[in-house]
N, C-alpha and C positions, 0 to 999 in steps of 0.2 A: 176522456181526458188524454191530451198528448203530453208526454213527459219531455221536458226540455233539459239540456245539460245544466242549466242554472238551477232548476228544481232539484235535481239529483245532488248537485254540489252543495246546495244549501242544506238539504236533509242530512247528508253525510257530515257536514260541518257541525250540525247540531248534535250528532251522535259521536263526534270525534273523541270526547272524553272517555268513551267506553274502551278505547284502545290502551289506556294508560292508568296506572295507579291501582288502588284497591277496588275490586269490582264486586258489587252486589249483583250476582249473576241473575237472580230472579228478576230484579228490577231492570237489568240490562236487556234481558230477553223481551220483557214486556215493552220496553221503549223501542226496540227494533221493530217489533210487530206493530205497535201503534203508528210509528212513522211510515212503515211500509203500507199500512192500510190507507193512511192519509194521502201519500204521494201517488198511489196507484188509483185512488178513488174507486175502490172495489167494495164488494159486499162482505168480504172477510179476508183476514190475513192471519197466518199462524206460523209458529215455529214448532216442529215436531222433532223429538229425539227418540232414538231406538232404545228398547229395553233388552233384557238378556235373551229373549226369544226372537230378537230382531224384528219386533213389531213396533211400528211408529206410533208414538203416543204424543198427544198435545202437551207441550211444555209452556206455551204462552199463546193466547189467541186474542184477537181484537173483537171477536163476535162469536156468539153461540153457534152460528152456522158451521164453524169449523168442527164442532162436535160431530156433525153429520159426516164430514169427510173422514175423520178418524174411524168412526163406527163402521161406515160402509166399506172402507178398505180392509179393515180387520175381518169383517164378516165375509167378504167375497175374495179376499186374498189377492186383490189386484187393484190397480188404479194409478193415476198419474204420479202421486207421491211415492208409491211403492216402486214404480218404474224408475223415477228419478234417483231414488235411494239405491236400488239394485244395480242400475246401469251407470251410476255416477255421472249422469248427464242431465242438462236442463231438459225438462219435458213441457211441451206446449200443447194444450188441448183447447182449441178455440170454440168448438161446438160439440158437446158430448152427444147430442142427438144424431150426429153424423159420424161419430167416432167408432172405429172398429177394433181398437187395441184392447179394450177391456169390456168384453161382451156381458159380463155379469154386473160389473160395477156401474156402467153407464145408465141403464134403465133405472136402477135404484137411486142414483144420484139425481136424475131428472125428476123423479117423483118428489124429492125434497127440495127442488128448486135450484140445484147446482148445475149450471150449464157450461161453464168454462173454468179451467184451472191452469195456472202456471206454477211449476214447482222446480226448485233448484236444490241440489244436494249440498249438505254441509260437509266439507272434506276434513279429515283428520288422519294423519299418518297413512296416507295412500288408501284410505278407506272412507266410506261415508258414515257419518254418525247421526245424521238427521236430515231434515228438509225444511226449507222456508217456502211457503206457498201462499198464493193469493187465489181467491175464487170470485166468480161473478154469477149472478142470477140470470144474466143475459149472455147469449153467445157474443163473443167479441174477438176481434183480431188482436193478438199480442204483437206489438211492434218490436223491431230490433232494439229500440231505445228502452222499451219495457223489459225485455229480456236482459239487457246489460245492467239495468237498474236493479233487477232482482238478484242477479249474480253479485252485484256490489254489496247488497244487504246480506247476502249469504256469506260472502267473504268476511264481513264484519262479525257475523255470528261465529264464524270459524275462528277468528282471532281471539274473540272473547272466550270461547270454550277452551281453546288451546292454552290461554293464559291461566284459566282455572285448573285445567288438568295438569299443567306443568308447575303450578305453584305449590306451596307448602301446606296450604290449608286443606283440611278434609271436610267434605260436605256430602249431603245426600246425592247431589248431582254428580260429584266425582265418583262416588261409589257406584251409582247407577251406570254411568258411562264406562267406567273401567270394567264392570261386570259385562256390559254389552260387548266391549271389545274382546274380552277373554272368551266369551261364549261364541262370538262370531267365527273365531278360528275353528272351534270344534264343529259348529254347524256346517261351515263350508267344507270341512274335511269329510263329514258324513254325507253331504250332498254329492261330493266327488265320488265317493265309494259307490253310492246308489246309482249315479249316472253311468259310471263305468260298468258296473255289474249288470244292471238291468236295461242298459241302453236308453236312458232317459235324458231329457234336457235337465239343466240345473234347476229350472223352475219346476218341472215335474217332480224332480227328486225332493225339492223343498216341500211341495204340496203333500207328497207321500209321507215325509217325516212329520209334517204338521198334523196330517190325518191320524197317524199312529199316536202322536202325543195326545190328541183330543180323545181318541178312543180309550186310551189307557189312563186318561186324566193325570198326565204327567207333564213336566216341563219339556219343551222342545229341546232344550240344552241337555237334559238328562237322557232323552231318547237318542240324541245324536252321539253323546259320549259313550253310551252302551254299544252302539253300532261300531264306533271306532275301536273300542276295546275288543269286541268280538272278532273284528277283521284283522287287527294288528297284533292281538295278544297271543 
């Protein structure tokens, strides 16, 4: 399917009411995902939000195939959505069979029929707070029009989330995302300490922290906070 400016304009008009007034955030996320799925004519679309351990979790999905994407990226610690989230850039994967960026994730994704992914980070206060993604069971070129369209849907998700975060109402989503933002600062500080001390990349430092948290059966945020206290205390 080729996306036209008219298709995108019509879809965004249909979702325009999400920008204003009282927002039922759960319904809004599902509407964004359903519209994304339809306009892209893909096999799955989803909106993922980060938790306190900076792990992307499905918040709204159009298809159960997105469960594969979440599970595989958590299991292998890499993947297009993680890259989009970490680097705060759009990530385009047209054919996972030929992809070299995620050597552990790609074979596992191909086994469950995921062959192409397009992922865009959701911005919030100069950080990423989640990802909007579409996937295909066939390899496919993602056109510049498709990339711009996904960024438009991502920006709409960002406006919606910012409205909820800056509003007066308290909800489970606000608590989750505020906890994620608070923990991110501690985890990033711990990653920086390890990277400088042990001459690691930030990704290697994160994997070392995550491995320690798993071995000790503790939260990543707790392990990171302990390291920061030991180093700065």
